[in-house]
C-alpha positions as CSV (number, residue, x, y, z in Angstrom):
1,M,0.3,-0.3,0.2
2,S,1.1,3.9,-0.6
3,T,1.1,6.7,0.7
4,K,-2.4,8.8,-0.5
5,I,-3.3,12.5,0.3
6,E,-6.7,12.4,2.5
7,I,-8.5,15.7,2.5
8,E,-11.0,16.0,5.1
9,K,-14.2,18.4,6.3
10,R,-15.0,18.1,10.1
11,A,-18.2,19.4,11.9
12,L,-19.0,19.1,15.1
13,L,-22.9,18.8,15.7
14,L,-24.0,17.9,18.8
15,T,-22.2,17.8,22.3
16,H,-23.6,16.8,25.6
17,D,-24.2,21.4,26.5
18,K,-24.8,22.1,23.1
19,S,-26.6,21.3,19.6
20,F,-24.9,23.3,16.6
21,V,-27.7,21.6,14.3
22,S,-31.7,22.2,14.5
23,K,-32.7,21.2,18.2
24,A,-34.5,18.4,17.0
25,W,-32.5,16.7,14.2
26,G,-29.1,16.6,16.3
27,P,-30.3,13.9,19.1
28,E,-32.5,12.0,16.5
29,L,-29.7,11.8,14.4
30,Y,-27.6,10.9,17.6
31,H,-30.0,7.7,18.4
32,K,-30.0,6.9,14.4
33,V,-26.5,6.7,14.7
34,L,-26.0,4.2,17.8
35,Q,-29.1,2.2,16.2
36,L,-28.1,1.4,12.8
37,G,-24.0,2.5,13.0
38,D,-21.0,0.1,12.6
39,E,-19.2,-0.4,15.9
40,I,-15.5,1.5,15.7
41,H,-13.1,1.1,18.4
42,Q,-9.9,3.2,17.9
43,G,-6.6,3.5,19.5
44,Y,-4.0,6.0,19.3
45,I,-0.3,5.2,19.5
46,T,1.4,8.3,20.8
47,N,4.2,7.4,22.6
48,K,7.7,8.1,20.5
49,L,9.0,4.9,21.1
50,Y,5.9,2.4,20.6
51,Q,5.8,4.4,17.6
52,E,9.5,3.1,16.7
53,K,8.3,-0.2,17.5
54,V,5.4,-0.3,15.6
55,I,7.4,1.2,12.4
56,T,10.0,-1.9,12.7
57,K,7.3,-4.5,13.1
58,L,5.4,-3.4,9.5
59,F,9.1,-3.8,8.0
60,T,9.6,-7.0,9.9
61,W,5.8,-8.2,8.2
62,G,7.3,-6.6,4.9
63,Y,5.5,-3.5,4.7
64,T,8.5,-1.2,3.8
65,S,7.6,1.1,1.4
66,I,6.1,3.0,3.9
67,S,7.4,6.3,2.4
68,P,7.1,6.5,-1.0
69,I,6.8,10.3,-0.7
70,K,8.1,12.6,1.7
71,F,5.9,11.7,5.1
72,N,6.7,12.1,8.5
73,P,3.6,9.9,10.5
74,S,2.6,11.6,13.6
75,V,-1.0,9.6,13.9
76,F,-0.7,5.9,14.6
77,R,-4.1,4.5,14.7
78,L,-5.5,1.1,14.8
79,R,-9.1,0.9,13.8
80,Q,-11.5,-2.5,14.9
81,R,-14.7,-1.9,12.9
82,D,-17.8,-4.3,13.2
83,T,-19.0,-3.9,9.5
84,T,-22.2,-6.4,7.8
85,R,-19.1,-8.2,6.4
86,G,-17.8,-9.2,10.0
87,L,-14.8,-7.4,12.0
88,E,-12.1,-6.0,10.0
89,Y,-8.8,-4.6,11.3
90,W,-6.8,-1.7,10.0
91,I,-3.3,0.2,11.2
92,T,-3.0,4.1,9.6
93,L,-0.7,6.7,9.7
94,K,-0.9,9.7,9.0
95,D,0.8,13.2,8.8
96,D,-0.9,16.0,11.2
97,I,-1.3,18.6,8.5
98,K,-4.5,19.3,8.3
99,P,-6.6,20.0,5.6
100,Q,-4.7,17.6,3.3
101,Q,-2.9,14.7,5.0
102,S,-0.7,12.2,4.1
103,E,-2.0,8.7,4.6
104,W,-0.9,5.0,4.7
105,E,-2.9,2.5,5.7
106,R,-3.2,-1.4,5.3
107,P,-5.8,-4.5,6.9
108,L,-4.4,-5.6,9.5
109,S,-4.8,-9.9,10.7
110,L,-6.5,-10.4,14.2
111,A,-2.9,-11.4,15.6
112,E,-1.1,-8.5,14.3
113,F,-3.9,-6.1,15.5
114,E,-4.0,-7.5,18.8
115,M,0.1,-7.6,18.7
116,L,-0.4,-3.8,19.0
117,W,-3.9,-2.8,20.4
118,G,-2.1,-3.1,23.6
119,F,0.3,0.3,22.7
120,T,-2.8,2.4,22.8
121,S,-3.7,1.9,26.0
122,G,-5.2,5.5,27.4
123,K,-5.6,6.6,24.2
124,R,-8.9,5.2,22.6
125,I,-12.5,5.7,21.3
126,H,-15.1,3.9,20.7
127,K,-18.2,5.0,18.6
128,K,-20.6,4.5,15.8
129,R,-20.4,5.2,12.3
130,Y,-23.5,6.0,10.3
131,E,-23.2,6.7,6.7
132,L,-25.6,9.1,4.4
133,L,-26.5,10.7,1.6
134,H,-27.0,14.4,2.5
135,P,-29.1,16.8,-0.1
136,S,-26.6,19.7,-0.4
137,I,-23.3,17.9,-0.1
138,P,-22.4,15.1,-3.1
139,F,-20.0,13.2,-1.1
140,K,-20.4,10.4,1.4
141,L,-20.9,11.7,4.7
142,E,-19.9,9.9,7.5
143,I,-21.4,10.7,11.0
144,D,-20.0,9.4,14.1
145,G,-21.5,8.8,17.5
146,F,-18.9,8.6,20.7
147,L,-20.4,5.7,23.2
148,D,-18.3,7.6,25.9
149,R,-19.8,10.8,25.5
150,Y,-22.6,12.7,24.2
151,M,-21.2,14.0,20.6
152,L,-21.9,13.7,17.0
153,I,-19.1,14.8,14.5
154,A,-19.7,14.5,10.7
155,E,-16.7,14.3,8.2
156,V,-16.4,14.0,4.1
157,E,-13.4,13.4,2.0
158,V,-13.2,15.4,-0.6
159,P,-11.2,14.3,-4.1
160,T,-9.9,18.1,-4.1
161,L,-8.9,21.4,-2.2
162,K,-11.6,23.5,-4.1
163,D,-14.4,20.7,-3.6
164,Y,-13.2,20.9,0.4
165,N,-13.7,25.0,0.1
166,L,-17.2,24.0,-1.4
167,V,-18.5,22.0,0.8
168,K,-20.5,23.1,3.6
169,L,-21.2,20.7,6.4
170,P,-24.0,21.5,8.5
171,G,-22.9,21.9,12.6
172,K,-19.6,23.9,13.3
173,D,-16.6,23.4,11.1
174,I,-14.0,22.2,13.3
175,S,-11.9,20.8,10.3
176,K,-8.5,22.8,11.6
177,L,-9.0,22.1,14.8
178,N,-7.1,20.2,17.2
179,K,-9.1,20.0,19.5
180,Y,-11.6,17.6,17.9
181,S,-9.3,15.3,16.3
182,N,-9.7,11.8,17.0
183,K,-6.4,11.1,18.3
184,N,-6.9,14.1,21.0
185,L,-10.8,12.9,22.0
186,A,-9.3,9.3,22.9
187,K,-9.0,8.4,26.6
């Protein structure tokens, strides 16, 4: 797998003390996401020593082309997603440049995932993700409902910066606010 560029716009829709969308739509959407969304467990490896161990392990497993372009990952994410096809396991490395990030991602076996999951202790998220079509957004809209707090975040990946500037998401734009990155929301 090679490094790709990800351009992502994100919006905060709902928190425990404020709705950034209509009062009825936010809570209704939150419950719909929890009921119908795919369950996701994400963990972030923030310790530099552990990040080096992960890179070494990836090379050991035969993934030697992590950096086909200049790439300095600062986000190391493990993800388990429960889909209609079953459980999926992924590792993703990203840089921290917003809104256009370099990203390297590949699937993991259950054994590989379990070997690395312990490195994420204290930096995990448990959420549900629901994908929907919105009449004013020509791209797939993903809504994340967090299970450890009352929060909804919408995100959309777009192919170009021009699209990024044109897309208007409902809610408060948090695309460039590190405070709301999943890595910083992880507990």
